[in-house]
PATORTOR-890922 format. One line per 8 residues: number of its first residue (from 1); their letters; for each residue x, y, z of N, C-alpha, C. Coordinates in steps of 0.1 Angstrom, whole numbers, m for minus. Example, Ala and Ser with C-alpha at 12.3 -4.5 7.8 and 13.67 -1.06 7.14 Angstrom:
REM PATORTOR-890922
1 = AS = 132,m57,78,123,m45,78,132,m33,78; 128,m22,71,137,m11,71,129,0,79
This chain:
REM PATORTOR-890922
1 = MSGRECSS = 628,674,1265,643,674,1268,651,685,1256; 657,695,1260,661,709,1252,680,707,1253; 684,704,1242,698,700,1238,698,698,1225; 709,699,1214,714,697,1202,721,685,1203; 720,677,1198,724,664,1191,731,668,1174; 743,659,1177,752,658,1164,743,648,1154; 744,658,1142,735,648,1128,739,638,1126; 752,636,1129,760,623,1124,758,609,1129
9 = CGARLAGG = 762,612,1144,762,598,1154,751,602,1164; 745,614,1167,733,617,1179,739,620,1190; 749,619,1192,754,623,1201,748,635,1208; 749,642,1226,743,650,1228,754,661,1227; 751,676,1221,764,686,1223,758,693,1233; 772,698,1243,773,708,1251,767,720,1244; 760,732,1256,759,744,1253,743,749,1253; 745,761,1256,728,762,1258,723,768,1249
17 = STAPSDDG = 712,777,1248,702,785,1238,710,798,1232; 723,801,1239,730,809,1232,733,809,1218; 730,816,1207,733,815,1196,751,815,1193; 757,809,1189,771,806,1182,776,821,1180; 769,832,1174,773,845,1172,770,851,1180; 765,851,1190,765,861,1206,779,858,1211; 783,865,1210,799,869,1215,800,875,1229; 786,883,1234,789,889,1246,796,901,1245
25 = GLGYVIPM = 799,910,1237,807,922,1229,823,918,1230; 822,902,1232,838,901,1228,846,905,1215; 839,908,1205,843,905,1193,847,925,1190; 843,931,1199,849,944,1199,858,945,1205; 870,939,1214,880,936,1222,890,927,1212; 883,917,1208,893,907,1202,884,908,1186; 893,916,1174,887,918,1162,883,899,1156; 872,897,1151,869,886,1147,863,885,1133
33 = NVEPCSTI = 865,879,1122,861,883,1110,863,896,1107; 872,905,1106,874,917,1101,891,916,1095; 888,929,1086,897,926,1075,911,935,1086; 923,925,1081,934,930,1091,939,945,1090; 943,945,1072,942,958,1071,937,968,1077; 924,970,1079,913,978,1086,916,982,1105; 922,967,1101,926,967,1124,938,974,1123; 948,970,1114,960,975,1117,959,994,1116
41 = AGYLGLFS = 952,999,1106,949,1011,1100,942,1021,1114; 931,1013,1120,928,1016,1131,938,1021,1144; 946,1010,1148,955,1016,1157,964,1023,1152; 975,1023,1136,980,1030,1137,971,1048,1137; 967,1047,1131,954,1061,1131,953,1061,1148; 951,1056,1156,951,1061,1171,966,1065,1175; 977,1058,1169,987,1061,1178,997,1073,1167; 989,1074,1155,995,1089,1146,993,1098,1152
49 = VVFVFLGP = 982,1103,1162,981,1115,1167,989,1118,1177; 1001,1107,1181,1010,1112,1189,1023,1109,1186; 1024,1098,1173,1035,1096,1170,1030,1098,1152; 1035,1111,1151,1029,1114,1137,1032,1111,1127; 1046,1102,1124,1053,1098,1114,1044,1084,1105; 1032,1082,1119,1029,1066,1117,1013,1071,1105; 1012,1083,1104,1000,1090,1098,997,1085,1083; 1008,1085,1076,1003,1081,1064,1001,1067,1062
57 = FAVILGVW = 1010,1060,1068,1005,1042,1069,992,1038,1070; 987,1051,1083,976,1046,1087,966,1046,1076; 965,1057,1069,958,1064,1058,961,1048,1048; 970,1047,1045,971,1039,1030,967,1024,1032; 967,1022,1045,962,1011,1053,945,1006,1052; 943,1021,1053,930,1022,1059,918,1023,1043; 925,1029,1033,920,1025,1020,923,1010,1013; 936,1008,1018,933,991,1014,923,982,1021
65 = GLRRIAND = 920,986,1030,911,974,1040,901,978,1031; 892,994,1033,882,995,1026,878,988,1011; 886,987,1005,888,984,992,891,969,990; 896,961,998,893,944,1004,880,941,1007; 876,948,1017,862,947,1021,852,947,1010; 851,961,1004,844,963,992,842,949,980; 856,941,983,855,930,972,854,919,973; 853,919,991,850,905,998,836,910,1010
73 = GRVKGKSR = 827,910,1003,813,914,1015,815,904,1028; 820,896,1026,822,886,1042,826,891,1055; 840,896,1048,847,904,1060,839,922,1069; 843,924,1078,838,934,1085,856,946,1083; 849,954,1092,858,966,1098,863,980,1087; 847,983,1080,848,998,1078,850,1009,1085; 845,1009,1101,845,1016,1109,861,1019,1112; 871,1007,1116,882,1004,1117,890,1009,1107
81 = AWTGIVLG = 887,1010,1098,896,1015,1083,887,1029,1082; 879,1035,1083,876,1047,1084,882,1053,1096; 884,1050,1107,891,1056,1121,909,1057,1118; 913,1043,1111,931,1046,1103,931,1060,1095; 918,1061,1084,920,1072,1077,916,1085,1084; 907,1087,1091,908,1102,1096,916,1109,1105; 925,1096,1116,930,1098,1124,946,1096,1120; 942,1089,1109,956,1091,1102,962,1103,1091
89 = TIGTLLML = 950,1109,1086,949,1122,1083,956,1133,1091; 950,1134,1104,949,1145,1114,963,1139,1118; 972,1128,1117,989,1125,1124,994,1133,1112; 992,1130,1098,1000,1131,1089,1000,1149,1087; 986,1153,1088,987,1171,1088,997,1174,1100; 993,1169,1110,1001,1175,1119,1017,1169,1118; 1027,1161,1112,1037,1157,1112,1037,1173,1099; 1030,1174,1094,1032,1184,1077,1037,1198,1084
97 = LIVYAVVT = 1030,1201,1093,1029,1207,1103,1042,1212,1111; 1048,1201,1118,1058,1200,1127,1072,1205,1111; 1073,1192,1101,1082,1196,1092,1083,1212,1091; 1072,1220,1087,1072,1231,1083,1077,1239,1094; 1075,1237,1106,1077,1248,1115,1097,1247,1117; 1102,1234,1118,1116,1228,1117,1123,1235,1105; 1116,1237,1098,1120,1240,1083,1124,1255,1082; 1115,1262,1084,1113,1276,1083,1119,1283,1099
105 = G = 1118,1277,1102,1125,1280,1117,1115,1288,1126
């Protein structure tokens, strides 16, 4: 009989042979064990391409998220933090370009 049993009471546990860490790609949609600053930075970076005023916030949160990831090796989110930094920088540059164009006429 293949199955898992509780180590303390011996009761049979539900579940197949799928490992608990195999989420079937759900981790790409719902961030699990990901630094929250990195997640927020990634979304702000995406939105900052259209809403340029969000760019600086994406950069700040992305750098903050990378620092927190470096301090705590258990969490993930480097790619989300870098996405926020890169896209936030593009959004910030676009914002500066718009401000320059408005000021100089």
